[in-house]
N, C-alpha and C positions, 0 to 999 in steps of 0.2 A: 377134284380133290377137296376135301372139306377143311377149312381153315380155322373152324371154331374150336376154341380151347375147351377142353373138358371143364364142366361145372365143378367147382370145389365142393366137396362134401361138407355138408353142415356138421361140425363137432357134435358128438352125441353128449346130451346133457349128463353130468354126473348124478348119480343118486344121492338124494339129500337126506340126511339124518339130524333130527333134533335131539340134542343130548340135553337133559333136564337133571341136574345134579348139584346140590347145594354145597358140596365140599369142593372148593377151588381147585385143589391138587387132583383129585380124581377126575374133575370135568376136564381140567387141562390135559391130563394124560390121555384120557378117553379121545378128546377131541383130535389131538395129534396123531394118535395111532389110526383114526378113522380117516383123516385127511391123508396120511401116508398110504392108506389103503385105496385112495381115489375117490373117496365120498366127499361130497359137499356138506360141510358141517355147520350147523347153528348151534351154538352153546348157550343154555340159560341156567340161571341159578334158583328160579322160583317158579312156583304155579304161575304167578300173574305174568312174568316174563314169558313164559311158555305159551299162554294163552294169546298174548299180544302178538307173538310170532305167527301162531296159527291163525289168527284173524287178519293178518297182513296179506293173505293170500300167496305167502311164499309156497313154492312147490317143495312138498316134502313127502318122502317115500317112506321114513320109518322114524319111529320114536324110541329112544332109549331113556326111559324115565326111572329115577329113584322114588320109591313110594313114599318115603319119609323125608319130604322136604321141609324145611324150617318154617313155612308160612301156612296159611290156611289153604286147605285144598288138598295138595299133594299130587302124587303120580297117578292115583286113580281119575282125579279129576281131569288131569292134562289129557290122560288117553281118552276118557270118554268125549272131552271137548273136541279133540283131534278126529275121532271116529265119526262125530256129527258132520264134519267137513270132509273127511276123506274115509269112507266105509272100508276101504282096501288097505288101509294104512298098516304097515307092520309094527307092532307094540311088542317091545322087550321091557319088562319090569325089572328093577333090582332093588334090593334092600339088605342092610347089615342086620336087621332084627327079624326075629320069626315074624312071619306073615300069616296068621291064621284066617284073616279075611280075604286073603288072595283070591280063593275060589269063588267068593260071593260077590267080590267088587271088582274084579277083572273084567276087561272088555273080552269078547269072544275071541277065539284063535289068538290069544296072546302067549307069550312065554315069560316065565320067572327065572331069574338067575340070581342065587344067593350070592351076597358078597361074603369073603373076598372072592374076586373072580380073576383071571388072567386077561387083560385087555384083548389079547389075540383071539381069546374064546368069544367074546363079544363080537368083534369083527367077522369072525367066520359065521357065527350064529346069523348076524344081519345079511351078510351075503347070500347064505343059503336061503333064508326065508324070503328075501328079495327076489331071488330067482324062482322060488316056488310060485310067487304072486305075479311074477313079471312074464 
């Protein structure tokens, strides 16, 4: 008879999303919605803050970035920096203004969602894109 206890399964790591949004209310709502959907969420309000998180080596699976951040750089720079570190990173851009430069400045295989959007729409989009990549 085997007296060994079964090995406890290692809990699966939650998929991590970097949310980069300079509007505190939008950032807070998006972070809460994504956490409720079982994502690990890292929220940042600036290009510099997002780059710092990316450079920290944090395991990030997706980035939801506002193109028009209030500082130098913006969402395009964040996404390019992220893809240098993780070429397979899922990127979803958003903006409240028209983005005629999106097609030229975006990273490959990214998605753009115009504001206003439903937070549930972003959550489902991220889940779908992460399943496609995973």
